TORSEMAR-359390 format. One record per residue: residue number from 1; residue in one letter; x, y, z of N, C-alpha, C in turn. Coordinates in nm, 4 decimals, padded with zeros to 6 digits. Layout:
BEGIN
- pos|code|n.x|n.y|n.z|ca.x|ca.y|ca.z|c.x|c.y|c.z
- NUM|a|X|Y|Z|X|Y|Z|X|Y|Z;
...
//
This chain:
BEGIN
- pos|code|n.x|n.y|n.z|ca.x|ca.y|ca.z|c.x|c.y|c.z
- 1|m|07.4322|06.7510|-16.3373|07.4158|06.6174|-16.2830|07.4055|06.6268|-16.1309;
- 2|p|07.2985|06.5731|-16.0727|07.2824|06.5829|-15.9275|07.3881|06.5020|-15.8534;
- 3|k|07.4273|06.5557|-15.7392|07.5262|06.4860|-15.6577|07.4562|06.3823|-15.5715;
- 4|k|07.5302|06.2772|-15.5400|07.4775|06.1709|-15.4551|07.5109|06.2005|-15.3093;
- 5|i|07.4216|06.1579|-15.2225|07.4426|06.1726|-15.0791|07.5302|06.0563|-15.0322;
- 6|n|07.6262|06.0862|-14.9475|07.7154|05.9836|-14.8940|07.6478|05.9168|-14.7737;
- 7|l|07.5621|05.8203|-14.8013|07.4849|05.7531|-14.6962|07.5742|05.6767|-14.6000;
- 8|k|07.6832|05.6218|-14.6511|07.7764|05.5468|-14.5650|07.8362|05.6390|-14.4593;
- 9|l|07.8800|05.7567|-14.5000|07.9373|05.8538|-14.4063|07.8338|05.8963|-14.3024;
- 10|i|07.7124|05.9205|-14.3470|07.6057|05.9631|-14.2566|07.5795|05.8561|-14.1511;
- 11|k|07.5669|05.7320|-14.1947|07.5388|05.6228|-14.1010|07.6549|05.6020|-14.0041;
- 12|e|07.7769|05.5987|-14.0570|07.8943|05.5779|-13.9716|07.9088|05.6890|-13.8685;
- 13|t|07.8856|05.8123|-13.9092|07.8971|05.9257|-13.8179|07.7880|05.9218|-13.7119;
- 14|r|07.6667|05.8894|-13.7523|07.5566|05.8792|-13.6561|07.5879|05.7756|-13.5487;
- 15|i|07.6365|05.6602|-13.5907|07.6689|05.5533|-13.4964|07.7848|05.5948|-13.4059;
- 16|k|07.8870|05.6547|-13.4656|08.0041|05.6994|-13.3891|07.9639|05.7999|-13.2801;
- 17|l|07.8704|05.8888|-13.3129|07.8261|05.9899|-13.2166|07.7192|05.9370|-13.1203;
- 18|g|07.6721|05.8161|-13.1438|07.5767|05.7529|-13.0538|07.4332|05.7998|-13.0691;
- 19|f|07.3988|05.8535|-13.1860|07.2622|05.8989|-13.2095|07.1746|05.7833|-13.2586;
- 20|t|07.0520|05.7805|-13.2108|06.9551|05.6800|-13.2545|06.8774|05.7346|-13.3742;
- 21|y|06.7980|05.6462|-13.4354|06.7098|05.6915|-13.5437|06.6124|05.7960|-13.4903;
- 22|n|06.5681|05.7778|-13.3683|06.4762|05.8729|-13.3070|06.5422|06.0100|-13.2902;
- 23|d|06.6677|06.0121|-13.2448|06.7415|06.1386|-13.2307|06.7490|06.2115|-13.3647;
- 24|m|06.7789|06.1365|-13.4682|06.7944|06.1963|-13.6007|06.6602|06.2424|-13.6564;
- 25|a|06.5571|06.1647|-13.6337|06.4234|06.2039|-13.6807|06.3818|06.3356|-13.6168;
- 26|k|06.4066|06.3504|-13.4881|06.3732|06.4755|-13.4191|06.4530|06.5920|-13.4769;
- 27|a|06.5820|06.5706|-13.5031|06.6676|06.6769|-13.5568|06.6200|06.7227|-13.6951;
- 28|l|06.5661|06.6295|-13.7724|06.5188|06.6612|-13.9077|06.3699|06.6949|-13.9102;
- 29|m|06.3082|06.6996|-13.7916|06.1668|06.7318|-13.7759|06.0767|06.6321|-13.8488;
- 30|l|06.1139|06.5055|-13.8406|06.0328|06.3983|-13.8971|05.9457|06.3405|-13.7858;
- 31|k|05.8289|06.2952|-13.8204|05.7345|06.2472|-13.7193|05.7718|06.1114|-13.6613;
- 32|e|05.8397|06.0285|-13.7381|05.8702|05.8926|-13.6944|06.0153|05.8568|-13.7263;
- 33|p|06.0801|05.7789|-13.6385|06.2173|05.7344|-13.6647|06.2297|05.6539|-13.7939;
- 34|e|06.1242|05.5823|-13.8291|06.1273|05.5012|-13.9515|06.1485|05.5879|-14.0756;
- 35|k|06.0966|05.7095|-14.0722|06.1147|05.8003|-14.1862|06.2620|05.8362|-14.2030;
- 36|y|06.3322|05.8551|-14.0908|06.4766|05.8801|-14.1007|06.5487|05.7541|-14.1483;
- 37|y|06.5136|05.6408|-14.0912|06.5758|05.5131|-14.1286|06.5691|05.4922|-14.2799;
- 38|r|06.4532|05.5177|-14.3368|06.4358|05.4992|-14.4816|06.5273|05.5910|-14.5619;
- 39|r|06.5489|05.7108|-14.5137|06.6377|05.8038|-14.5835|06.7827|05.7575|-14.5722;
- 40|e|06.8229|05.7209|-14.4511|06.9619|05.6799|-14.4297|06.9965|05.5541|-14.5093;
- 41|n|06.8991|05.4687|-14.5297|06.9235|05.3444|-14.6029|06.8945|05.3552|-14.7512;
- 42|g|06.8583|05.4745|-14.7986|06.8435|05.4984|-14.9417|06.7085|05.4628|-15.0013;
- 43|t|06.6131|05.4221|-14.9183|06.4789|05.3925|-14.9693|06.4121|05.5206|-15.0169;
- 44|y|06.4289|05.6277|-14.9390|06.3809|05.7608|-14.9749|06.4995|05.8556|-14.9784;
- 45|n|06.4854|05.9644|-15.0517|06.5902|06.0646|-15.0586|06.5747|06.1670|-14.9466;
- 46|f|06.6875|06.2160|-14.8980|06.6830|06.3293|-14.8059|06.6324|06.4496|-14.8843;
- 47|q|06.5477|06.5307|-14.8228|06.4975|06.6523|-14.8849|06.6046|06.7615|-14.8733;
- 48|a|06.6028|06.8569|-14.9636|06.7013|06.9649|-14.9632|06.7011|07.0411|-14.8308;
- 49|t|06.5856|07.0581|-14.7717|06.5757|07.1318|-14.6455|06.6313|07.0524|-14.5273;
- 50|e|06.6466|06.9217|-14.5435|06.6979|06.8367|-14.4355|06.8501|06.8311|-14.4314;
- 51|i|06.9154|06.8599|-14.5421|07.0615|06.8474|-14.5498|07.1325|06.9386|-14.4490;
- 52|p|07.0967|07.0680|-14.4398|07.1642|07.1525|-14.3398|07.1415|07.1042|-14.1966;
- 53|l|07.0219|07.0552|-14.1673|06.9918|07.0029|-14.0338|07.0747|06.8782|-14.0047;
- 54|l|07.0869|06.7935|-14.1044|07.1656|06.6717|-14.0932|07.3127|06.7039|-14.0690;
- 55|a|07.3655|06.7961|-14.1477|07.5063|06.8367|-14.1336|07.5325|06.8943|-13.9952;
- 56|h|07.4411|06.9755|-13.9470|07.4568|07.0372|-13.8150|07.4549|06.9312|-13.7047;
- 57|k|07.3591|06.8419|-13.7091|07.3449|06.7385|-13.6060|07.4669|06.6471|-13.6020;
- 58|l|07.5183|06.6111|-13.7196|07.6313|06.5193|-13.7272|07.7671|06.5896|-13.7252;
- 59|k|07.7645|06.7236|-13.7219|07.8876|06.8041|-13.7201|07.9780|06.7711|-13.8391;
- 60|i|07.9142|06.7631|-13.9566|07.9844|06.7362|-14.0826|07.9637|06.8574|-14.1731;
- 61|p|08.0690|06.9052|-14.2403|08.0460|07.0115|-14.3395|07.9523|06.9599|-14.4496;
- 62|m|07.8611|07.0454|-14.4923|07.7631|07.0044|-14.5927|07.8298|06.9472|-14.7179;
- 63|a|07.9430|07.0007|-14.7556|08.0115|06.9525|-14.8759|08.0517|06.8060|-14.8637;
- 64|k|08.0812|06.7604|-14.7428|08.1215|06.6207|-14.7247|08.0032|06.5246|-14.7319;
- 65|i|07.8841|06.5752|-14.7159|07.7662|06.4895|-14.7225|07.7432|06.4405|-14.8659;
- 66|f|07.7921|06.5175|-14.9618|07.7781|06.4791|-15.1030|07.9023|06.4079|-15.1512;
- 67|k|07.8813|06.3057|-15.2361|07.9936|06.2310|-15.2945|08.0516|06.3090|-15.4096;
//
């Protein structure tokens, strides 16, 4: 059974650290901030290759990103 991404933790941590959607899009090598926004809000799923980049940028252990 696939694990769910903890979107609430990701959003709260991003805001706490003061990162914008643009900052996060650059960290995940996305072309537009809207692409990150859609992932953070659950419209699209984060890709497997983006999870380590996300964890690094937000300084969260990868295990905590999953519920």
